[in-house]
TILO-780977 format. One line per 8 residues: number of its first residue (from 1); for each residue y, x, z of C-alpha. Coordinates in pm, whole numbers, plus 50000, padded with zeros to 5 digits. Each point is the difference from the previous one (the first is absolute). Layout:
% residues N
NUM = Y,X,Z; ...
% end
This chain:
% residues 324
1 = 24084,23575,91249; 50177,50336,50012; 50352,50032,49862; 50141,50345,49918; 50377,49964,50018; 50250,50230,49826; 50368,50012,50087; 50092,49966,49632
9 = 49783,49959,49693; 50075,49899,49642; 49793,49980,49683; 50154,50330,49883; 49848,50178,50300; 49651,49939,49864; 50092,50217,49700; 50083,50305,50212
17 = 49811,50323,49942; 49956,50311,50213; 49872,50332,49862; 49901,49833,49676; 49793,49722,50158; 50071,49655,50135; 50126,49949,50355; 49737,49730,50056
25 = 49665,50153,49893; 49794,49784,50236; 50165,49667,49924; 49997,50062,49625; 49626,50072,50019; 49938,49648,50132; 49897,49733,49745; 50271,49756,49896
33 = 49982,49649,50141; 50246,49715,49971; 50098,49775,50289; 50260,49730,50040; 50336,50141,50104; 50143,49889,50332; 50369,49994,50083; 50077,50182,50324
41 = 49635,50084,50082; 50081,50123,50351; 50164,49670,50083; 49688,49816,49888; 49799,50168,50276; 50037,49809,50323; 49879,50269,50240; 49937,50365,49941
49 = 49960,50322,50197; 50250,50277,49920; 49854,50349,50009; 50210,50313,49936; 49846,50329,49894; 50125,50332,50132; 50019,50307,49780; 49788,50207,50239
57 = 49722,49743,50028; 49672,50016,49814; 50090,49681,49816; 49721,49810,50171; 50046,49648,50134; 49818,49797,50258; 49956,49689,49789; 49757,49718,50069
65 = 49821,49852,49700; 50072,49650,50117; 50094,49705,49782; 50363,49890,50019; 50153,50329,50121; 50296,50148,49814; 50139,50350,50037; 50326,50142,49868
73 = 50012,50377,49967; 50355,50133,49964; 49993,50305,49776; 50372,50067,50037; 49944,50222,50304; 49798,50238,49783; 50288,50122,49784; 50012,50379,49991
81 = 50153,50118,49671; 50098,49841,49672; 49885,49657,49888; 49725,50124,49766; 49838,50205,50276; 50020,49706,50238; 49833,49768,49752; 49714,50244,49948
89 = 49961,50039,50377; 49998,49624,50048; 49740,49964,49727; 49777,50248,50184; 50049,49808,50326; 49901,49675,49830; 49690,50167,49857; 49904,50134,50345
97 = 50044,49664,50173; 49815,49803,49733; 49708,50244,50020; 49979,49935,50374; 49973,49626,49936; 49777,50003,49694; 49742,49786,50182; 50251,49731,50095
105 = 50114,49714,49773; 50368,50094,49999; 50289,49902,49774; 50251,50283,49955; 50363,49949,49900; 50250,50269,49900; 50350,49858,50004; 50354,50044,50126
113 = 50269,49814,50187; 50186,49704,49853; 50272,50058,49742; 50269,49939,50261; 49874,50301,50193; 50007,50216,49689; 50368,49932,49952; 50073,50203,50313
121 = 49846,50313,49854; 50245,50268,49899; 50089,49983,49632; 49852,50258,49768; 50212,50225,49783; 50161,49836,49697; 49918,49660,50144; 50227,49727,50129
129 = 49849,49749,50243; 50157,49670,50085; 50028,49942,50374; 50098,49636,49961; 49824,49758,49771; 50193,49801,49741; 49946,49633,50080; 49899,49760,49722
137 = 50221,49694,49946; 49970,49672,49814; 50212,49896,49702; 49880,49656,49890; 49645,50037,49871; 50041,50376,49987; 49968,50272,50262; 50191,50324,49987
145 = 50015,50322,50195; 50261,50274,49979; 49975,50357,50120; 50247,50272,49907; 49723,50160,49792; 49812,49693,49876; 50062,49633,49922; 49770,49723,49883
153 = 50026,49627,49939; 49695,49783,49928; 49881,49642,49996; 49629,50044,50079; 49787,50288,50124; 49637,49889,49985; 49670,50171,50084; 49665,49878,49869
161 = 49703,50140,50191; 49652,49855,50037; 50096,49707,49781; 50289,49887,50221; 50372,50010,49924; 50232,50098,50283; 50376,50038,50006; 50128,50329,50140
169 = 50307,49910,50200; 50197,50323,50028; 50212,50022,50313; 50155,50345,49952; 49958,50329,49815; 50011,50369,50089; 50074,50252,49727; 49863,50355,50005
177 = 50169,50206,49728; 49904,50344,49873; 50128,50197,49703; 49720,49883,49770; 49843,49711,50191; 50117,49685,50176; 49791,49772,50222; 50120,49653,50096
185 = 49819,49857,50304; 49998,49620,49989; 49976,49865,50352; 49835,49658,50012; 49938,49970,50373; 49636,50034,50100; 49871,49838,49682; 50018,50274,49736
193 = 50064,50374,49977; 50167,50040,49660; 50162,50290,49818; 50161,50058,49660; 49972,50354,49866; 50237,50151,49743; 50015,50346,49844; 50307,50157,49838
201 = 50008,50258,49722; 50237,50088,49718; 50256,49733,50087; 49744,49719,50004; 49824,49804,50274; 49638,49889,49969; 49835,49724,50200; 49662,50153,50088
209 = 49836,49725,50204; 50036,49741,50275; 49775,50045,50301; 49902,49704,50220; 49782,50057,50307; 49888,50336,49864; 49899,49862,49657; 50188,50126,49693
217 = 50108,49763,49724; 50109,50161,49675; 50111,49908,49649; 50103,50186,49688; 50271,50257,50057; 50335,49837,50077; 50276,50253,49933; 50373,49936,50003
225 = 50315,50211,50010; 50143,50097,50337; 50337,49856,49891; 49876,49643,49958; 49797,49738,50184; 49670,49842,49899; 49937,49626,49965; 49709,49784,49892
233 = 49899,49635,49997; 49636,50058,50105; 49825,50329,50079; 49629,50034,50080; 49850,50305,50169; 49620,50008,50021; 49748,50165,50227; 49794,50245,49793
241 = 49691,49950,50215; 50018,49621,49983; 50185,49870,49697; 50015,49645,50141; 50231,50111,50281; 50364,50050,49916; 50357,50007,50126; 50251,49783,49816
249 = 50378,50025,50007; 50198,49713,49849; 50363,50009,49883; 50095,50325,50167; 50241,50288,49957; 50014,50333,50183; 50193,50325,49980; 49981,50347,50153
257 = 50353,50125,50057; 50094,50358,49911; 50260,50009,50277; 50013,49792,50319; 50152,49658,49936; 50206,49802,50249; 50003,49672,49807; 49723,49828,49808
265 = 50074,50019,49630; 49731,50046,49737; 50062,50214,49694; 49916,49892,49647; 49639,49883,49988; 49706,50120,49795; 49783,49695,49928; 49623,50029,50004
273 = 49960,49799,49677; 49886,50241,49728; 50009,49973,49622; 49649,49866,49947; 49944,49722,50248; 49814,49686,49887; 50312,49782,49950; 50177,50274,49806
281 = 49696,50061,49776; 49974,49623,49934; 50368,49993,49904; 49958,50296,49765; 49701,49835,49827; 50184,49667,49962; 50309,50171,49859; 49785,50202,49757
289 = 49828,49686,49869; 50332,49821,49947; 50152,50302,49826; 49694,50024,49773; 50029,49634,49900; 50372,50044,49934; 49941,50311,49786; 49736,49821,49791
297 = 50231,49702,49949; 50287,50220,49883; 49768,50186,49760; 49874,49676,49848; 50352,49865,49956; 50111,50319,49824; 49714,49967,49748; 50101,49648,49888
305 = 50139,50008,49639; 50291,49788,49867; 49916,49750,49715; 50273,49966,49731; 50035,49731,49732; 49822,50204,49734; 49685,50046,50207; 49736,49736,50047
313 = 49714,50134,50204; 49794,49689,49921; 50046,49989,49620; 50024,50208,49684; 50295,50233,49954; 50287,49884,49777; 50013,50187,49667; 50325,50006,49800
321 = 49988,50122,49638; 50318,50112,49835; 50083,50123,49649; 50268,50242,49907
% end
């Protein structure tokens, strides 16, 4: 196994382009394959050999094709210019090394340090990074977490994957806020790597997706005003590639604050219940049927005539003859 290790790497970095082309031409040319995700992959390796590359080297390694050996190649030492140029250089290095070992049964991994290491990276422009995580606390059957930019309270946070339901016990959160995007990192120890992604535009926030262990779970667009919070009894977010896997939030409420807050206080809530849910439609149908019956009854009553003493609907009419 050979692990190529970046100092920092996010999913946005794979969208970078340089001179009109992708920064990862070699890796994008590889066929897509799906493997089980592993939390903290470096920690799962018991023993490994660390090998650093130097910029002036020929990018060749003395590696034995022997079963059970693991190598970690730190690419951080090969940073020369901007990030896009570095990524393209690292992609070329990976292509060169893999071509040297094309006759060996090797598993390659391109990854980065743990999220705790990424927090030490200098913040980008227009971005605010939290240095200290907001710790989750218990309130009866509910859990809540409060950051000056984000707050959430929930009863259950459940993940269904491979037919099994697992509770995601959030210990703390880190909030990364930009002008038009906010990412909430949900720290659940070594069990799950979870994130909630929001976008902001025109005075409204939109919940884009929840990511658990690198897998995105989405639902229909959830948009709410930046002046209010969002609450729901049950919310399902599904994996597009496997519709049987989902993330479920039960009895929750969250809010993105426009200005830093010192005390936890939710604004007025926008409820997820729409106008055409099954119970509401059933109520509308029932009310319509009852109103129809009532209207027919009133119409029939209005058509009933009054019988006076000169009318006998069951006999002949009375004829009175008079003479002047």
